[in-house]
C-alpha positions as CSV (number, residue, x, y, z in Angstrom):
1,M,23.7,-14.1,10.2
2,A,20.6,-12.6,8.5
3,L,20.4,-8.8,8.1
4,P,17.8,-7.2,10.3
5,T,14.3,-7.1,8.8
6,S,11.3,-4.8,9.2
7,S,10.3,-6.5,12.4
8,T,13.6,-6.4,14.1
9,N,14.3,-2.7,13.8
10,C,11.3,-0.3,14.2
11,N,13.3,2.9,14.1
12,V,15.0,3.1,10.7
13,S,17.4,5.9,9.7
14,A,18.2,6.8,6.2
15,A,21.7,5.4,6.6
16,G,20.3,2.0,7.5
17,L,19.3,0.7,4.1
18,A,21.7,-2.2,4.2
19,A,20.7,-3.2,7.7
20,A,17.0,-2.4,8.0
21,L,15.4,-1.7,4.5
22,I,16.8,-5.0,3.2
23,I,13.4,-6.4,3.5
24,A,12.2,-8.0,0.4
25,G,8.9,-8.4,-1.2
26,L,7.4,-10.3,-4.0
27,L,4.3,-8.7,-5.3
28,I,2.6,-10.0,-8.4
29,F,-0.5,-8.3,-9.9
30,P,-2.0,-8.7,-13.4
31,H,-1.8,-6.0,-16.1
32,A,-3.3,-5.2,-19.4
33,A,-2.1,-8.3,-21.4
34,A,-4.2,-10.8,-19.4
35,T,-5.8,-11.5,-16.1
36,A,-4.3,-13.4,-13.2
37,G,-6.6,-16.4,-14.0
38,D,-5.2,-16.6,-17.5
39,R,-1.8,-17.7,-16.3
40,V,-1.0,-21.2,-15.2
41,K,1.0,-20.7,-12.0
42,N,3.4,-23.6,-11.7
43,E,6.6,-21.7,-10.9
44,A,7.7,-19.6,-7.9
45,V,10.0,-16.6,-8.6
46,V,11.9,-15.9,-5.3
47,T,14.2,-13.0,-4.5
48,S,17.1,-14.5,-2.6
49,Q,18.4,-11.3,-1.1
50,L,21.6,-12.2,0.6
51,A,22.7,-14.2,-2.4
52,E,21.6,-11.3,-4.7
53,K,19.7,-13.7,-6.9
54,V,16.2,-14.2,-8.2
55,T,15.6,-18.0,-8.0
56,F,13.1,-20.1,-10.1
57,V,11.3,-23.1,-8.5
58,D,9.2,-25.6,-10.4
59,L,6.2,-26.1,-8.1
60,T,5.3,-29.5,-9.5
61,T,8.6,-31.1,-8.7
62,M,9.6,-28.6,-5.9
63,Q,13.1,-28.2,-7.5
64,V,15.2,-25.1,-8.3
65,T,15.4,-24.8,-12.1
66,G,17.7,-21.7,-12.3
67,D,18.5,-18.2,-11.1
68,V,19.6,-14.8,-12.3
69,S,22.0,-12.4,-10.6
70,V,20.5,-9.1,-9.4
71,P,23.1,-6.9,-7.6
72,G,21.8,-4.5,-5.0
73,K,19.9,-6.9,-2.7
74,P,16.8,-7.7,-4.7
75,A,13.6,-7.1,-2.9
76,G,10.1,-6.6,-4.3
77,I,9.0,-8.3,-7.4
78,A,6.0,-8.0,-9.8
79,I,5.4,-10.5,-12.6
80,S,3.4,-9.8,-15.7
81,P,0.4,-12.1,-16.0
82,D,1.8,-13.6,-19.2
83,G,4.8,-14.7,-17.3
84,L,7.3,-13.0,-19.6
85,T,8.6,-10.1,-17.5
86,A,9.5,-9.5,-13.8
87,Y,10.1,-6.1,-12.2
88,V,12.5,-6.4,-9.3
89,T,13.4,-3.7,-6.8
90,A,17.0,-3.6,-5.6
91,P,17.1,-1.2,-2.6
92,E,20.8,-1.1,-2.2
93,A,21.3,-0.2,-5.8
94,K,18.2,2.1,-5.8
95,V,16.9,0.6,-9.0
96,L,14.1,-1.4,-10.6
97,A,15.6,-4.3,-12.5
98,V,13.6,-5.6,-15.5
99,I,14.0,-9.3,-16.1
100,S,13.1,-11.3,-19.2
101,L,11.8,-14.5,-17.7
102,K,12.1,-16.3,-21.0
103,Q,15.8,-15.3,-21.4
104,R,16.3,-15.3,-17.6
105,K,18.4,-12.2,-17.6
106,V,18.2,-8.6,-16.6
107,V,17.4,-6.4,-19.6
108,R,17.2,-3.0,-18.0
109,R,17.9,-1.2,-14.7
110,I,15.9,2.0,-13.8
111,N,16.7,4.4,-11.1
112,V,13.5,4.7,-9.0
113,G,14.3,6.4,-5.7
114,N,16.3,6.1,-2.5
115,G,14.5,3.0,-1.1
116,P,12.6,1.0,-3.7
117,L,10.7,-1.9,-2.0
118,G,7.2,-3.2,-2.8
119,V,6.1,-3.2,-6.4
120,A,2.8,-3.9,-8.2
121,V,1.5,-3.8,-11.7
122,H,-1.9,-2.2,-12.6
123,P,-4.3,-4.9,-14.0
124,V,-5.7,-2.7,-16.8
125,D,-3.0,-0.4,-18.2
126,G,0.2,-2.0,-16.9
127,R,1.5,0.9,-15.0
128,I,4.1,-0.1,-12.4
129,F,3.8,1.2,-8.8
130,V,7.0,1.2,-6.7
131,A,7.0,1.9,-2.9
132,D,9.9,4.2,-1.9
133,W,10.7,3.5,1.7
134,Y,12.9,6.6,2.4
135,D,11.1,9.2,0.3
136,H,7.7,8.1,1.6
137,R,6.0,7.9,-1.8
138,L,5.0,5.6,-4.6
139,A,6.7,6.1,-8.0
140,V,4.5,5.4,-11.0
141,L,6.1,4.1,-14.2
142,D,4.6,4.0,-17.7
143,A,4.2,0.4,-18.9
144,G,5.7,1.1,-22.3
145,S,8.6,3.5,-21.8
146,L,9.3,2.5,-18.2
147,E,9.7,6.2,-17.4
148,I,8.6,7.6,-14.1
149,T,5.4,9.7,-14.8
150,S,4.2,10.6,-11.3
151,Y,4.9,10.4,-7.6
152,I,2.3,9.8,-5.0
153,P,3.0,11.0,-1.5
154,V,1.9,8.5,1.2
155,G,2.7,7.8,4.8
156,E,6.1,7.0,6.3
157,S,8.1,4.0,5.0
158,P,5.7,2.4,2.6
159,S,6.4,-1.3,2.2
160,G,3.7,-3.5,0.7
161,V,1.7,-2.3,-2.3
162,A,-1.5,-4.0,-3.6
163,I,-4.0,-3.2,-6.3
164,T,-7.7,-4.2,-6.4
165,P,-8.5,-6.7,-9.1
166,D,-10.6,-4.2,-11.1
167,G,-7.7,-1.7,-11.0
168,S,-9.7,1.0,-9.2
169,F,-7.6,1.4,-6.1
170,V,-3.9,1.2,-5.1
171,L,-3.2,0.4,-1.5
172,S,0.1,1.2,0.4
173,A,1.0,-0.3,3.8
174,D,2.7,2.7,5.4
175,R,4.7,1.0,8.1
176,D,5.9,3.8,10.2
177,S,2.6,5.7,10.0
178,H,0.7,2.7,11.2
179,Q,-1.8,3.1,8.3
180,V,-2.9,2.1,4.9
181,S,-3.2,4.7,2.2
182,I,-6.0,4.1,-0.3
183,I,-5.3,5.7,-3.7
184,N,-7.6,6.4,-6.6
185,A,-5.7,4.6,-9.4
186,Q,-7.0,7.0,-12.1
187,T,-6.4,10.4,-10.4
188,L,-3.4,9.2,-8.2
189,E,-4.9,11.0,-5.2
190,V,-4.9,9.5,-1.7
191,I,-8.6,9.4,-0.9
192,S,-8.3,7.8,2.5
193,T,-5.8,6.8,5.2
194,V,-6.9,4.0,7.4
195,P,-5.3,3.4,10.9
196,V,-4.3,-0.2,11.4
197,G,-2.1,-2.1,13.8
198,E,1.5,-1.1,14.6
199,R,4.0,-1.3,11.8
200,P,1.9,-2.8,8.9
201,F,4.2,-4.4,6.4
202,G,2.6,-7.0,4.0
203,I,-0.7,-6.1,2.5
204,T,-3.1,-8.4,0.5
205,I,-6.4,-7.8,-1.1
206,D,-9.1,-10.4,-1.5
207,A,-10.4,-11.6,-4.9
208,A,-13.5,-9.5,-4.7
209,G,-11.5,-6.3,-4.1
210,K,-13.5,-5.5,-1.0
211,R,-11.1,-6.2,1.9
212,A,-7.4,-5.8,2.5
213,Y,-5.4,-7.6,5.2
214,T,-2.2,-6.1,6.7
215,A,0.4,-8.0,8.7
216,N,1.4,-5.7,11.6
217,V,4.9,-6.6,12.7
218,K,5.0,-4.8,16.0
219,S,1.4,-5.3,17.4
220,N,1.5,-9.0,16.4
221,D,-1.9,-8.9,14.7
222,V,-3.7,-8.7,11.3
223,S,-5.9,-5.8,10.5
224,I,-8.9,-6.4,8.1
225,V,-9.8,-3.2,6.2
226,D,-13.0,-2.5,4.4
227,I,-11.7,-0.7,1.3
228,M,-14.9,1.1,0.3
229,K,-15.7,2.2,3.8
230,G,-12.1,3.2,4.4
231,K,-11.9,1.7,7.9
232,T,-10.6,-1.3,9.9
233,I,-13.4,-3.7,10.7
234,A,-11.5,-6.4,12.6
235,T,-8.2,-7.2,14.2
236,V,-7.0,-10.7,14.8
237,N,-4.0,-11.6,17.1
238,V,-1.5,-13.9,15.5
239,G,2.0,-15.1,16.3
240,N,5.2,-13.1,17.0
241,R,6.2,-10.6,14.3
242,P,3.7,-11.3,11.4
243,Y,5.2,-10.4,8.0
244,A,2.7,-11.1,5.2
245,V,-0.7,-12.6,4.5
246,A,-2.1,-15.1,1.8
247,L,-5.7,-16.0,1.3
248,A,-7.1,-19.5,0.4
249,G,-10.3,-21.4,1.0
250,G,-11.9,-18.9,3.3
251,R,-8.8,-18.7,5.4
252,A,-5.9,-16.3,5.9
253,F,-2.4,-17.6,6.2
254,V,0.0,-15.3,8.1
255,T,3.8,-15.8,8.4
256,D,5.0,-15.3,12.0
257,Q,8.7,-14.5,11.8
258,Y,9.8,-15.0,15.4
259,A,7.4,-17.8,16.1
260,E,8.5,-19.8,13.1
261,T,4.9,-20.6,12.3
262,V,2.1,-19.8,9.9
263,S,-1.1,-18.7,11.7
264,V,-4.2,-19.9,10.0
265,I,-7.3,-17.6,10.5
266,D,-10.9,-18.7,9.8
267,L,-12.2,-15.6,8.1
268,E,-15.8,-16.3,9.1
269,A,-15.0,-16.3,12.8
270,N,-11.8,-14.2,12.6
271,T,-10.0,-16.6,14.9
272,V,-6.8,-18.5,14.6
273,I,-7.5,-22.2,14.1
274,K,-3.9,-23.5,13.9
275,A,-0.3,-22.4,13.9
276,V,1.6,-24.5,11.3
277,K,5.3,-25.1,12.2
278,V,7.6,-24.1,9.3
279,G,11.3,-23.2,8.9
280,A,13.1,-20.4,10.6
281,Y,12.0,-16.9,9.9
282,P,9.0,-17.4,7.6
283,E,8.3,-14.2,5.6
284,G,6.7,-14.1,2.2
285,I,3.6,-16.2,1.5
286,A,1.3,-16.8,-1.4
287,A,-1.5,-19.2,-2.4
288,D,-2.0,-20.8,-5.8
289,P,-5.1,-19.9,-7.8
290,S,-6.9,-23.1,-6.9
291,G,-6.5,-22.4,-3.2
292,R,-5.1,-25.9,-2.8
293,H,-1.5,-25.0,-1.7
294,V,0.2,-22.1,0.1
295,Y,3.9,-21.5,-0.4
296,V,6.1,-19.8,2.2
297,A,9.7,-18.5,2.0
298,C,11.8,-19.0,5.2
299,W,14.6,-16.5,5.4
300,E,17.0,-18.2,7.8
301,E,16.1,-21.7,6.8
302,N,16.8,-20.9,3.1
303,T,13.8,-22.9,2.0
304,L,10.5,-22.6,0.1
305,E,7.9,-24.7,1.8
306,R,4.5,-25.9,0.6
307,I,1.4,-26.1,2.9
308,D,-1.7,-28.1,2.0
309,A,-4.4,-25.4,2.5
310,R,-6.9,-28.0,3.6
311,S,-5.0,-30.4,5.8
312,L,-2.6,-27.7,7.0
313,E,0.3,-30.0,6.7
314,I,3.7,-29.4,5.0
315,T,3.8,-31.4,1.8
316,G,6.9,-30.1,0.1
317,R,10.2,-28.3,0.8
318,V,13.1,-27.1,-1.4
319,E,16.4,-25.3,-0.6
320,V,16.9,-22.0,-2.3
321,P,19.9,-19.5,-2.2
322,D,20.6,-17.4,0.9
323,G,18.0,-15.0,2.3
324,P,14.7,-15.8,0.4
325,R,11.9,-13.3,1.0
326,A,8.8,-13.7,-1.2
327,F,6.9,-10.6,-0.1
328,G,3.4,-10.9,-1.7
329,D,2.2,-13.1,-4.6
330,F,5.4,-14.6,-6.1
331,L,3.8,-17.3,-8.3
332,R,3.6,-17.4,-12.1
């Protein structure tokens, strides 16, 4: 049986890390070495949490090509744009594991707090931002030394972390405060908190860096946030227990855990145009750079599934180790 996720337990105690914080995320943001567009994304890097592995999937063949052991229930992941390094949060071990993707092994483990979860890499200077669920803050690590240089207090139980493509702002989905914290990436000050739906978990920013989208697991909707104005400008109802959002071709794709669907939102009309049936407990979701395909990890099905972003049909499926999450952009 799968451990409870963010949507199944809305009142989390500090003692419930193994039962409630074991919610994984895969967040990939570019840093100083390159931009996201410089990297050919033909591989998925999936945290298989119950199996305590990070799994590699060739997206051309839709086959597993290997894995690496990460004790401590691996959760969030950020991959450098050159595809050489992955930063993986392991909440039970309270560490950030640094993985060489060339060698496919853990090369360092860093203590980062009591509940490390979401993680993102700054697109300009390579700093690493880690959400600490229990200490209600983001830890900031230097790109070179991997030492913690700062902490940023945010709302309660930060989960998803996202950074605007120009590196100006860091956004935190503060689940138990029902808000998004918008942070000046240079001064590390919270400049705005934006009320959104109930229990925001996954957060995604569009390519223009103007709007953010939160999947709100309790209110069963998606909030659309104007980042510069610091306010929610629209709310779209989706399926039961939405977890994360991906963007492709003028549409938002939202994983609905309990409904076992991906809700597809037309972003011009802000209406759901289809619910795509997928495997049990879909959670993480990401679109490839071309916008042609969307990939979704199904926690209870133990699969990674491919959706054609135009036809909205399932065109591929591969089995992965137990408990895949993929919270954010998990493609490289």
